[in-house]
C-alpha positions as a Markdown table, in Angstrom:
| # | Residue | x | y | z |
|---|---|---|---|---|
| 1 | Met | 8.6 | 4.4 | 15.0 |
| 2 | Asn | 10.9 | 1.7 | 14.0 |
| 3 | Tyr | 14.1 | 3.6 | 13.1 |
| 4 | Ile | 16.1 | 0.4 | 12.4 |
| 5 | Tyr | 13.5 | -0.7 | 9.8 |
| 6 | Leu | 13.4 | 2.8 | 8.3 |
| 7 | His | 17.2 | 2.8 | 7.9 |
| 8 | Arg | 17.1 | -0.7 | 6.4 |
| 9 | Leu | 14.7 | 0.6 | 3.8 |
| 10 | Tyr | 17.0 | 3.6 | 3.0 |
| 11 | Ala | 19.9 | 1.2 | 2.6 |
| 12 | Lys | 17.9 | -1.2 | 0.4 |
| 13 | Arg | 16.7 | 1.7 | -1.8 |
| 14 | Ala | 20.2 | 2.9 | -2.2 |
| 15 | Glu | 21.3 | -0.6 | -3.2 |
| 16 | Leu | 18.6 | -0.8 | -5.8 |
| 17 | Glu | 19.4 | 2.6 | -7.1 |
| 18 | Ala | 23.0 | 1.7 | -7.5 |
| 19 | Lys | 22.0 | -1.5 | -9.4 |
| 20 | Leu | 19.8 | 0.6 | -11.6 |
| 21 | Glu | 22.6 | 3.0 | -12.4 |
| 22 | Leu | 24.9 | 0.1 | -13.3 |
| 23 | Tyr | 22.1 | -1.4 | -15.4 |
| 24 | Asp | 21.6 | 1.9 | -17.2 |
| 25 | Ala | 25.3 | 2.3 | -17.8 |
| 26 | Arg | 25.5 | -1.2 | -19.4 |
| 27 | Asp | 22.7 | -0.1 | -21.7 |
| 28 | Cys | 24.8 | 3.0 | -22.8 |
| 29 | Phe | 27.7 | 0.7 | -23.8 |
| 30 | Gly | 25.5 | -1.5 | -25.9 |
| 31 | Asp | 25.2 | -4.6 | -23.9 |
| 32 | Glu | 22.6 | -6.8 | -25.6 |
| 33 | Asp | 21.5 | -8.6 | -22.5 |
| 34 | Val | 20.2 | -5.4 | -21.0 |
| 35 | Asn | 16.7 | -5.4 | -22.4 |
| 36 | Asp | 15.4 | -8.2 | -20.1 |
| 37 | Gly | 12.9 | -6.2 | -18.0 |
| 38 | Thr | 15.3 | -5.8 | -15.1 |
| 39 | Asp | 15.1 | -2.0 | -15.2 |
| 40 | Arg | 11.3 | -2.1 | -14.8 |
| 41 | Glu | 11.6 | -4.4 | -11.9 |
| 42 | Leu | 14.2 | -2.3 | -10.2 |
| 43 | Arg | 12.2 | 0.9 | -10.8 |
| 44 | Ser | 9.1 | -0.7 | -9.5 |
| 45 | Arg | 10.8 | -1.9 | -6.3 |
| 46 | Ile | 12.4 | 1.5 | -5.7 |
| 47 | Glu | 9.0 | 3.1 | -6.0 |
| 48 | Glu | 7.5 | 0.6 | -3.5 |
| 49 | Ile | 10.3 | 1.2 | -1.0 |
| 50 | Ser | 10.0 | 5.0 | -1.5 |
| 51 | Ala | 6.3 | 4.9 | -0.8 |
| 52 | Glu | 6.9 | 2.8 | 2.3 |
| 53 | Ile | 9.6 | 5.2 | 3.5 |
| 54 | Asp | 7.2 | 8.2 | 2.8 |
| 55 | Thr | 4.5 | 6.5 | 4.8 |
| 56 | Leu | 6.8 | 5.8 | 7.8 |
| 57 | Glu | 8.2 | 9.3 | 7.8 |
| 58 | His | 4.8 | 10.9 | 7.7 |
| 59 | Ser | 3.4 | 8.6 | 10.4 |
| 60 | Arg | 6.2 | 9.7 | 12.8 |
| 61 | Val | 5.3 | 13.4 | 12.4 |
| 62 | Gly | 1.7 | 12.9 | 13.4 |
């Protein structure tokens, strides 16, 4: 199990989640540049990283 890689994935996911929160907050304040697809890209990448984390966590149990 590569714990360093797993921790990097956790950190990257947290970074992307923070960016998504900021992006969503900008949308709440009516920023017109918000509807550029960035939210979909961030959500997609977060899902990919979460799936990879899940796979790594389950592989270390078995």
